[in-house]
C-alpha positions as CSV (number, residue, x, y, z in Angstrom):
1,M,-25.3,8.8,23.1
2,E,-29.0,9.3,22.4
3,L,-28.2,10.0,18.8
4,E,-26.4,6.6,18.6
5,Y,-28.6,4.3,20.6
6,N,-32.0,5.9,20.7
7,F,-32.4,8.0,17.5
8,P,-36.1,8.1,16.9
9,L,-37.5,6.3,13.9
10,S,-39.9,9.1,13.2
11,S,-40.8,11.6,10.5
12,T,-39.7,14.3,13.0
13,P,-36.9,12.7,15.0
14,Y,-35.3,15.9,16.3
15,A,-38.7,17.1,17.7
16,E,-38.9,13.9,19.6
17,L,-35.4,14.2,20.9
18,S,-36.2,17.8,21.9
19,S,-39.1,16.7,24.1
20,K,-37.0,14.0,25.6
21,L,-33.8,16.0,26.3
22,G,-35.3,19.4,27.0
23,I,-33.2,21.0,24.2
24,S,-34.8,22.9,21.3
25,E,-35.1,21.1,18.0
26,D,-33.1,23.9,16.2
27,E,-30.3,23.6,18.8
28,I,-30.1,19.8,18.4
29,I,-29.9,20.1,14.7
30,K,-27.3,22.9,15.0
31,K,-25.2,20.7,17.3
32,V,-25.4,17.6,15.1
33,K,-24.2,19.7,12.1
34,I,-21.3,20.9,14.2
35,F,-20.5,17.3,15.2
36,I,-20.5,16.2,11.5
37,D,-18.4,19.2,10.4
38,N,-15.9,18.3,13.1
39,E,-16.0,14.6,12.0
40,I,-17.2,13.5,15.5
41,I,-20.3,12.0,13.8
42,K,-19.7,10.3,10.5
43,R,-23.4,10.3,9.6
44,I,-26.9,9.7,10.8
45,G,-28.8,7.0,8.9
46,M,-28.9,3.3,8.5
47,Y,-27.0,0.4,6.9
48,I,-28.8,-1.7,4.4
49,N,-27.7,-5.4,4.5
50,F,-25.9,-6.1,1.3
51,R,-27.7,-9.4,0.9
52,A,-31.0,-7.5,0.5
53,K,-29.4,-5.9,-2.5
54,G,-28.7,-9.3,-3.9
55,M,-24.9,-8.9,-3.4
56,E,-22.1,-11.2,-2.3
57,G,-19.3,-10.1,0.0
58,A,-15.9,-11.2,1.2
59,L,-13.0,-10.3,3.5
60,V,-9.7,-10.5,1.7
61,A,-6.4,-11.0,3.4
62,A,-3.6,-9.8,1.0
63,D,0.1,-9.8,1.0
64,I,0.9,-6.6,-0.9
65,P,4.5,-5.5,-1.3
66,L,5.3,-2.4,0.7
67,E,6.4,-0.5,-2.4
68,N,2.9,-1.0,-3.9
69,L,0.8,0.0,-0.9
70,E,0.4,3.6,-2.1
71,K,-0.7,2.4,-5.5
72,Y,-3.1,0.0,-3.9
73,R,-4.5,2.8,-1.6
74,R,-5.1,5.1,-4.6
75,I,-6.9,2.3,-6.5
76,S,-9.0,1.3,-3.5
77,L,-10.3,4.8,-3.0
78,G,-11.9,4.6,-6.4
79,I,-13.7,1.3,-5.7
80,H,-17.1,2.1,-4.2
81,E,-17.8,-1.5,-3.2
82,L,-14.5,-1.8,-1.3
83,T,-14.8,-1.0,2.4
84,H,-13.1,-1.8,5.7
85,N,-9.6,-1.3,4.2
86,F,-6.8,-1.6,6.8
87,I,-3.2,-2.5,7.2
88,R,-3.1,-5.0,10.1
89,N,-0.3,-6.7,12.1
90,H,-0.6,-10.2,10.6
91,P,2.9,-11.8,10.0
92,R,2.0,-12.6,6.3
93,Y,-1.1,-10.7,5.1
94,N,-0.6,-7.0,5.7
95,V,-3.8,-5.7,4.0
96,W,-7.3,-6.7,5.0
97,L,-10.3,-5.4,3.0
98,V,-14.0,-6.1,2.5
99,I,-15.3,-6.0,-1.0
100,K,-18.8,-6.7,-2.5
101,A,-20.2,-7.5,-6.0
102,N,-23.4,-8.6,-7.6
103,N,-22.5,-12.3,-7.5
104,R,-19.8,-14.8,-6.5
105,S,-18.1,-15.0,-10.0
106,E,-18.1,-11.2,-10.3
107,L,-16.7,-10.9,-6.8
108,D,-13.9,-13.4,-7.6
109,K,-13.0,-11.5,-10.8
110,K,-12.9,-8.2,-9.0
111,I,-10.6,-9.5,-6.3
112,E,-8.3,-11.3,-8.9
113,N,-8.0,-8.1,-11.0
114,L,-7.2,-6.0,-8.0
115,M,-4.6,-8.4,-6.6
116,E,-2.9,-8.6,-10.1
117,E,-2.9,-4.8,-10.5
118,V,-1.0,-4.3,-7.2
119,N,1.2,-7.4,-7.7
120,A,0.0,-9.1,-4.5
121,R,2.2,-12.1,-3.6
122,D,-0.7,-14.0,-2.1
123,Y,-4.2,-13.6,-0.8
124,V,-7.0,-15.5,0.9
125,T,-10.7,-14.8,0.1
126,L,-13.0,-15.3,3.1
127,Y,-16.5,-15.2,1.8
128,S,-19.4,-14.0,4.0
129,K,-21.4,-17.2,4.7
130,K,-23.6,-15.6,7.3
131,S,-23.7,-12.1,8.7
132,L,-24.6,-12.6,12.4
133,K,-24.4,-9.0,13.7
134,L,-23.7,-5.5,12.7
135,S,-24.0,-2.8,15.3
136,V,-21.2,-0.1,15.4
137,K,-22.1,1.7,18.6
138,Y,-19.5,3.3,21.0
139,D,-20.2,3.6,24.7
140,I,-17.9,6.6,25.4
141,F,-18.3,6.1,29.2
142,R,-17.2,2.4,29.1
143,G,-14.6,3.3,26.5
144,T,-15.5,0.5,24.2
145,S,-17.8,-0.6,21.4
146,W,-21.1,-1.7,23.0
147,S,-24.2,-2.9,21.3
148,Q,-27.7,-4.0,22.2
149,I,-28.4,-7.7,22.0
150,E,-30.3,-8.7,18.9
151,E,-31.6,-12.0,17.6
152,I,-29.8,-13.7,14.7
153,A,-31.5,-13.7,11.3
154,E,-31.6,-17.1,9.6
155,K,-32.0,-15.5,6.2
156,V,-32.1,-11.9,5.0
157,P,-34.7,-11.4,2.3
158,T,-33.8,-9.7,-1.0
159,A,-35.5,-6.5,-2.3
160,E,-37.3,-8.7,-4.8
161,E,-38.6,-11.0,-2.1
162,L,-39.8,-7.9,-0.1
163,G,-41.3,-6.3,-3.2
164,I,-39.2,-3.2,-2.7
165,N,-37.6,-1.0,-5.3
166,K,-33.8,-1.5,-5.2
167,E,-33.3,2.2,-5.9
168,L,-35.2,2.9,-2.7
169,L,-32.8,0.7,-0.7
170,K,-29.9,2.6,-2.3
171,E,-31.4,5.9,-1.3
172,L,-31.9,4.7,2.3
173,S,-28.3,3.7,2.4
174,L,-27.2,7.3,2.1
175,P,-26.7,9.6,5.1
176,L,-30.0,11.2,6.1
177,P,-30.1,15.0,5.7
178,I,-29.8,16.9,9.0
179,V,-33.2,18.7,8.8
180,K,-36.4,18.6,10.8
181,R,-38.0,16.1,8.4
182,P,-35.2,13.9,7.1
183,F,-37.5,11.5,5.2
184,E,-39.4,14.2,3.4
185,N,-37.4,14.2,0.1
186,I,-37.2,10.4,-0.1
187,S,-40.9,10.1,0.3
188,K,-41.6,12.6,-2.5
189,K,-39.0,10.9,-4.8
190,F,-40.7,7.5,-4.4
191,N,-44.3,8.8,-4.3
192,M,-44.8,7.6,-0.7
193,T,-45.8,9.3,2.5
194,E,-43.2,9.9,5.2
195,D,-45.2,7.5,7.5
196,E,-45.1,4.8,4.8
197,I,-41.3,5.2,4.6
198,I,-41.1,5.0,8.4
199,D,-43.3,1.9,8.5
200,L,-41.2,0.3,5.8
201,I,-37.9,0.9,7.7
202,Y,-39.5,-0.5,10.8
203,E,-40.5,-3.7,9.0
204,M,-37.1,-4.0,7.4
205,K,-35.4,-3.6,10.8
206,K,-37.5,-6.6,12.0
207,K,-36.3,-8.6,9.0
208,H,-32.6,-7.6,9.5
209,V,-32.5,-5.7,6.2
210,V,-31.9,-2.3,8.0
211,K,-29.2,-2.4,10.6
212,D,-27.4,0.2,12.8
213,Y,-30.0,2.9,12.6
214,G,-28.9,6.2,14.2
215,A,-25.7,8.1,14.5
216,T,-22.4,6.5,13.5
217,L,-19.5,8.0,15.5
218,N,-15.9,8.4,14.6
219,G,-14.3,6.3,17.2
220,E,-11.0,8.1,17.3
221,K,-12.7,11.4,17.9
222,V,-14.5,10.1,21.0
223,G,-11.5,8.3,22.5
224,I,-12.1,4.8,21.0
225,K,-8.6,4.8,19.4
226,D,-7.9,1.1,19.0
227,N,-9.6,-1.5,16.9
228,A,-8.8,-5.2,16.3
229,M,-10.1,-8.0,14.1
230,L,-10.5,-11.2,16.0
231,L,-10.4,-14.4,14.0
232,L,-11.3,-17.6,15.9
233,N,-10.8,-21.4,15.3
234,T,-13.1,-23.7,17.3
235,D,-14.6,-27.2,16.9
236,N,-18.1,-25.9,16.3
237,I,-17.5,-22.7,14.4
238,E,-21.1,-21.8,13.7
239,E,-22.2,-22.3,17.3
240,G,-19.2,-20.4,18.6
241,C,-19.8,-17.5,16.2
242,N,-23.5,-17.4,17.2
243,N,-22.5,-17.2,20.9
244,I,-20.3,-14.2,20.2
245,A,-23.1,-12.4,18.2
246,L,-25.7,-13.1,21.0
247,N,-23.5,-12.5,24.0
248,L,-20.4,-10.3,23.3
249,R,-21.7,-6.8,23.4
250,E,-18.3,-5.4,22.5
251,A,-18.4,-7.0,19.1
252,T,-19.6,-4.7,16.3
253,H,-19.4,-7.0,13.3
254,V,-19.8,-10.8,13.6
255,V,-19.5,-12.9,10.4
256,L,-19.3,-16.6,9.8
257,R,-17.0,-17.1,6.8
258,E,-15.9,-19.8,4.3
259,S,-12.5,-19.7,2.5
260,N,-11.2,-20.3,-1.0
261,K,-8.2,-22.2,0.4
262,P,-7.3,-24.0,3.6
263,W,-7.9,-21.6,6.5
264,D,-8.8,-22.4,10.0
265,Y,-10.1,-19.1,11.3
266,L,-13.7,-18.8,10.0
267,C,-15.4,-16.8,12.8
268,Y,-14.7,-13.1,12.5
269,C,-15.6,-10.2,14.7
270,M,-14.5,-6.6,15.2
271,L,-13.7,-5.0,18.6
272,H,-13.0,-1.4,19.5
273,G,-11.7,0.2,22.7
274,R,-10.0,3.2,24.3
275,D,-6.8,1.1,24.5
276,K,-5.5,-2.4,23.7
277,Q,-6.2,-3.7,27.2
278,T,-9.9,-3.0,26.7
279,I,-9.8,-5.1,23.6
280,Y,-7.8,-7.9,25.3
281,N,-10.5,-8.0,28.0
282,A,-13.2,-8.5,25.3
283,V,-11.0,-11.2,23.6
284,K,-11.0,-13.2,26.8
285,K,-14.8,-13.2,26.8
286,A,-14.8,-14.3,23.2
287,I,-12.5,-17.2,23.9
288,Q,-14.7,-18.4,26.7
289,L,-17.9,-18.1,24.6
290,T,-16.4,-20.1,21.7
291,N,-14.1,-22.6,23.5
292,A,-11.6,-21.4,20.9
293,K,-8.7,-23.7,20.1
294,S,-6.7,-20.9,18.6
295,Y,-7.2,-17.3,17.6
296,M,-5.6,-14.2,16.0
297,I,-5.9,-10.6,17.2
298,L,-5.1,-8.3,14.3
299,F,-4.8,-4.6,15.4
300,S,-5.2,-1.8,12.9
301,L,-2.0,-0.1,11.9
302,D,-3.4,2.2,9.2
303,N,-6.9,2.9,7.7
304,L,-6.5,3.1,4.0
305,K,-10.0,4.2,3.2
306,P,-11.6,6.2,6.1
307,G,-15.3,7.0,5.7
308,I,-18.7,5.3,6.0
309,V,-20.1,2.1,4.8
310,I,-22.9,2.5,2.3
């Protein structure tokens, strides 16, 4: 779990882990490569907030005919900006996906074209109004997703506002190479020192541009086999969603949303656990934190696009 929660932000992270854990640097790197080859670790790196790239995002709930699901899956695999792509147990909308684009109109057009191509009978677009939390960490002893408490960003600055090259942000979005100096090549490519890269990442973490630094685990490989999307309806939706982001450590993603059509459930979070009861326990906490009037728990039935979010 050191790789998840405490991966050093350093030009030589494995050397620092070696000193801390009493294991040689070469042995740690060897083990990490084995974990990646066996799909226990998805990657080591960081997530760059899509708003820093000047993008818009939305969760789409779609009613896609069963006979078109395979066609949809094939198409979705080719859309780089389409992530979080699951069949879920909603009585009407069977496919739930997240998609991003450069602006709202481009986003709407992408969604419309995709839904037409797979003959979706209906869909709801739930735009990301405010991303309150992103921390996909699994506590394998508790058997649940479990994150550190962070403050909420009122606004995430764009690359232009930060004076940062967008190409550098794209490069930092990619998995880090598993080598003794993982930032060496990036620093050379952008004519910076490794320490300058480290300092920049540190500053971007403080501004909520960089999230979820460290190892991303494959939940199923470490016994976290169930995941559920929790959608909540409450009288004060923003306050309730903030309470989840600040107090529900089991929540990995927390997003305040707005809809393109009437839709009561605008606070969204993801929960992961070793079994459904673990998730139900977290749901009870969420209901108390938000004074929810109603809610939906949507379990994953199939992952249509396994992988990592870049």
